[in-house]
Backbone bond lengths (Angstrom), bond angles and torsions (degrees), N, CA, C in turn:
res aa  C-N    CA-C-N  psi(-1)  N-CA   C-N-CA  omega(-1)  CA-C   N-CA-C  phi
1 X - - - 1.462 - - 1.527 109.02 -
2 X 1.293 115.59 143.23 1.460 120.69 -179.51 1.517 109.81 -73.76
3 X 1.317 115.06 139.33 1.452 120.01 178.62 1.510 112.48 -89.20
4 X 1.322 116.12 175.28 1.461 121.55 -179.75 1.520 108.62 -60.21
5 X 1.321 116.97 133.47 1.439 121.45 177.84 1.514 114.20 79.70
6 X 1.336 118.45 2.59 1.439 119.38 179.78 1.521 110.72 -78.62
7 X 1.313 115.25 161.42 1.466 122.16 -179.54 1.514 108.13 -99.63
8 X 1.321 115.96 143.45 1.472 122.09 177.69 1.509 110.54 -61.00
9 X 1.311 116.65 133.49 1.464 122.37 176.89 1.538 108.38 -76.39
10 X 1.332 119.02 119.43 1.464 120.29 -176.93 1.536 114.40 -62.54
11 X 1.324 117.31 -14.66 1.459 120.09 178.25 1.538 112.76 -86.50
12 X 1.329 117.15 -10.09 1.457 121.84 177.72 1.526 109.87 -75.43
13 X 1.348 116.18 157.18 1.459 121.15 177.04 1.535 108.74 -63.05
14 X 1.309 116.58 130.65 1.448 120.77 -177.60 1.510 111.62 -82.53
15 X 1.322 118.16 -49.28 1.461 121.03 -177.04 1.513 109.16 -145.64
16 X 1.316 116.38 105.68 1.448 123.72 179.79 1.519 106.75 -132.28
17 X 1.339 117.78 134.31 1.464 118.76 177.17 1.519 109.20 -58.47
18 X 1.322 115.25 119.57 1.443 121.17 179.32 1.520 114.49 81.05
19 X 1.331 117.22 14.28 1.463 119.57 178.35 1.512 110.83 -167.09
20 X 1.307 117.30 -175.73 1.457 121.78 179.38 1.525 112.31 85.71
21 X 1.311 114.87 -170.29 1.457 120.31 -172.37 1.526 113.12 -68.11
22 X 1.326 118.37 -29.31 1.464 120.54 179.09 1.521 109.84 -65.45
23 X 1.316 117.13 -45.70 1.469 120.76 177.78 1.521 110.31 -63.25
24 X 1.309 117.18 -40.32 1.476 120.26 177.94 1.511 110.29 -62.17
25 X 1.335 117.48 -42.38 1.471 121.38 177.70 1.519 110.47 -62.09
26 X 1.326 117.67 -47.11 1.458 121.63 -179.76 1.531 111.88 -59.99
27 X 1.315 116.49 -42.89 1.474 120.07 178.10 1.524 112.10 -64.84
28 X 1.321 115.19 -40.79 1.481 119.69 -180.00 1.521 110.42 -64.54
29 X 1.320 117.06 -44.54 1.465 121.22 179.72 1.521 110.47 -64.60
30 X 1.340 117.62 -42.65 1.461 121.13 177.48 1.515 109.63 -58.47
31 X 1.325 117.43 -43.45 1.458 120.95 178.67 1.520 112.51 -62.92
32 X 1.340 115.57 -42.54 1.467 119.57 178.49 1.516 112.35 -63.88
33 X 1.335 116.05 -35.64 1.469 120.45 -177.81 1.520 112.66 -89.75
34 X 1.318 116.50 -7.07 1.471 120.03 -179.77 1.509 113.02 70.11
35 X 1.343 116.77 31.24 1.469 121.25 178.59 1.516 110.19 -111.40
36 X 1.324 115.79 164.08 1.452 121.28 -179.47 1.521 111.55 -66.56
37 X 1.318 116.15 -37.62 1.473 120.49 -176.25 1.514 110.28 -152.31
38 X 1.309 115.91 165.29 1.469 122.75 175.36 1.522 107.07 -143.73
39 X 1.304 115.26 156.84 1.485 120.85 177.91 1.516 108.90 -127.18
40 X 1.327 116.15 132.63 1.461 121.86 178.26 1.517 109.01 -99.77
41 X 1.329 115.76 132.33 1.462 122.38 174.84 1.508 107.91 -121.68
42 X 1.329 118.34 134.77 1.458 120.48 -177.42 1.520 114.76 -68.88
43 X 1.359 116.86 -18.75 1.458 118.76 179.12 1.525 109.71 -138.57
44 X 1.308 115.79 154.24 1.469 120.84 175.68 1.506 111.53 -66.11
45 X 1.319 117.68 -35.18 1.445 122.42 178.69 1.537 110.54 -61.77
46 X 1.330 116.60 -42.53 1.458 119.65 178.17 1.524 110.24 -64.72
47 X 1.316 117.31 -42.35 1.452 120.83 178.47 1.527 110.85 -61.39
48 X 1.331 117.70 -40.84 1.466 121.29 178.19 1.530 111.31 -62.21
49 X 1.332 117.21 -42.52 1.459 121.57 178.56 1.531 111.44 -60.37
50 X 1.313 116.22 -43.42 1.464 121.22 179.47 1.521 110.25 -66.63
51 X 1.331 116.81 -42.88 1.473 120.56 179.12 1.532 110.52 -61.36
52 X 1.335 116.84 -43.79 1.459 120.16 178.01 1.514 112.07 -63.48
53 X 1.305 116.74 -40.81 1.472 121.40 179.27 1.532 110.49 -65.33
54 X 1.324 118.05 -41.31 1.470 121.43 177.10 1.511 110.94 -64.70
55 X 1.328 117.18 -43.16 1.462 120.98 179.18 1.506 110.35 -61.72
56 X 1.335 117.97 -44.85 1.453 122.60 -179.79 1.530 110.02 -61.88
57 X 1.310 117.38 -41.63 1.462 121.61 179.28 1.513 112.55 -65.51
58 X 1.322 116.55 -40.24 1.483 120.22 -178.26 1.526 111.45 -72.76
59 X 1.333 117.60 -35.74 1.462 120.41 -175.99 1.521 112.23 -92.33
60 X 1.322 117.59 -17.74 1.460 120.01 -174.77 1.506 112.91 75.39
61 X 1.334 116.82 11.93 1.472 122.73 -178.41 1.521 107.96 -121.31
62 X 1.303 117.11 113.34 1.471 120.94 -178.43 1.524 112.81 -89.28
63 X 1.341 117.11 4.19 1.459 120.75 -178.70 1.529 109.88 -91.21
64 X 1.323 116.06 128.72 1.456 121.63 175.85 1.509 108.66 -132.61
65 X 1.327 116.29 154.30 1.478 121.95 175.58 1.503 107.57 -107.65
66 X 1.329 116.02 131.43 1.453 121.52 -179.55 1.524 109.38 -129.84
67 X 1.304 115.43 144.83 1.459 121.41 170.67 1.528 108.28 -63.75
68 X 1.334 118.13 143.52 1.460 119.55 -178.24 1.542 114.39 -57.99
69 X 1.321 118.43 -22.42 1.463 121.25 179.44 1.523 112.96 -101.81
70 X 1.341 117.42 9.72 1.455 121.43 177.83 1.530 109.31 -65.02
71 X 1.327 117.34 145.48 1.472 121.65 -178.40 1.536 113.61 -49.92
72 X 1.337 119.10 -44.26 1.477 117.31 -178.24 1.533 113.01 -65.64
73 X 1.337 117.92 -18.24 1.454 121.29 -179.88 1.522 112.89 -87.76
74 X 1.332 117.58 -22.82 1.468 120.19 -174.00 1.509 113.14 -76.78
């Protein structure tokens, strides 16, 4: 396992569902935050979309209010 401050080995899998450097990053961040799991999103806009979808699913309300210049609106 790579230690703190180590560089990614270019021969390792870069992006594999359930493995690779993304999973390693998510596990490391979860450990740093003391949480069971973490999810990496390549953009803030993608993270916002997932957060809104999760909120709608939990509340049963798919209606949200957004500022006209909010990322999901642009």
